[in-house]
N, C-alpha and C positions, 0 to 999 in steps of 0.2 A: 556395751552392755556390762555393767557390773560383775564381779564375781559372786557377789551374794545372790542377784537375780539369776544367774545362771546356774547355781547351786539349787536354789528353790525350784526350777524348771525340772532338772534332773531327778528332784525328789519327787516331784507331782507324778512324772513321767514313770519312776520306780515303783509308785505307789499304784498306779494305775495298772500296771503289768503285772505286780504280784496280785491284786484284787482279781484281774481276768483270768489269770491262771488258777487261781484258787476256785473260781466259779465254774470254770471249764472242767476242772478235777472233779469237783461235786457232782456236776450234772452226768459226767461220762461214767462215773462211779455209782449213781443213784439207782440203778436197776428198775424193772417195770414196776407200774403201780399194783400195789395189793388189792386186786379187786373185792374179794371177800370181806375185808375190814374197811374199805373205804364207803364214805357216804355217797348217797346216789340221788338222782332225782328221780321221783316216782312218777310212772305214767302208764296210762291204758293203752295196749295197743292200737286201738282203733282211732283215739284221739292223737296219739303220736303220729300215725301214719297221715291222718288227715292234715294235721298241723305243716308237715313236709309238702303235701300235694297242693295245700292252698297256698303257702307261701314259703318256696324252698329256701330262700335266701335268710329269711328270719329264723326259720327253724335251723338251718345249717349253723348260724351264728349262737342259737341257742343251745342247742343239743350235740352237735358234731364234736367228738373228741372227748365228751364228757361220759361219765359212768351213769347209766339209766336202771333203775329197776322196773321193768315193764311187766305188767300182767296181761294174760290173754289166753284165749283157747288154741291149742295146738291143731294145725292144720295138717302138718306131714312132718314126719322125722325120717331122715336119711344119714348118709355118711359121706364126708367130701374125700378127695384122693389121699389124705394124710391121715384117714381113719378117725377122725373127729366127727362127733355126732352134729348135725345140723338140724335144728327145729324151725319151722315155719309157723308164727303165729297168725292166726285170722285178723282181718281187718274188715271193715265194712265196704270195701272198694273192691270187691270181687276177686280179681287174679293178682292183686297187690298185697304182698305178705311182709312180715317182719322176719328177716332171715337172721337167726341166731347161731353163730358158731360156737359151740361148747369146748372148753379146754380139754375136757376129758377125752380119751379115745374110746371109752367103752360105752355103749349105749345107754342112755337112760332108762329107767323103768317108769316110762308113762306112755300114754296112750293117745290117739287123736281124739278131738274133742273135749280132752281133759284141760281144765282152768289151771295155769302155772303161773310162777313168777321167775323171770329170768334177769340175771344182773350181769352188765357187761359194757363195753365202750362202743357207743354209737360212732358208726363211721360215715354215715351219710346215706343218701339215696342213690339207687343206681340209675340206669338209662330205661327208658321205655321203648318198646318197638311198636309204634303205630299200625304198620302194615299188617303185623301179626295179632294185632288188637291186645298186647301184653302190656300190663301196668309195672311201674318199677318196683322193685324191692327195696326195703329199708334194711341196711345191714348192721348188724350187732357182732363184736368179735371178742374173743376171750372171756366168753360167757359162762356162768356157773348159775345151777337151778339153786333157787332159794324156798326155804320150807314155807 
């Protein structure tokens, strides 16, 4: 191997290493997504849930990990172990809900059967329990209420 060829190979390896380190540094320091100002895919609670029940693989590919703006009627409001509010949105599927965990720790001023819009990250559908007759819930996290 000639000296110029070795020099070129080392130069290419050096460039690749610097580019990889820069990219890693960028993603490490990027921080979480700003849900409030991010664009979102609009969906109706019943239609979104039905998409996951009908074809889970296609719906996972289309919606999971993405920011969604979901409108629907409130079925129940509760709090999780961290004190964050959890809102269940009604679907047309009886015992299946869209489970939205809010970022805030204070309960929102909303009531059951009220129509609301929730913006958050879709994390996919849970497991059903056929023996107990329970439908799976569709989970959204880091949610915020939209006017």
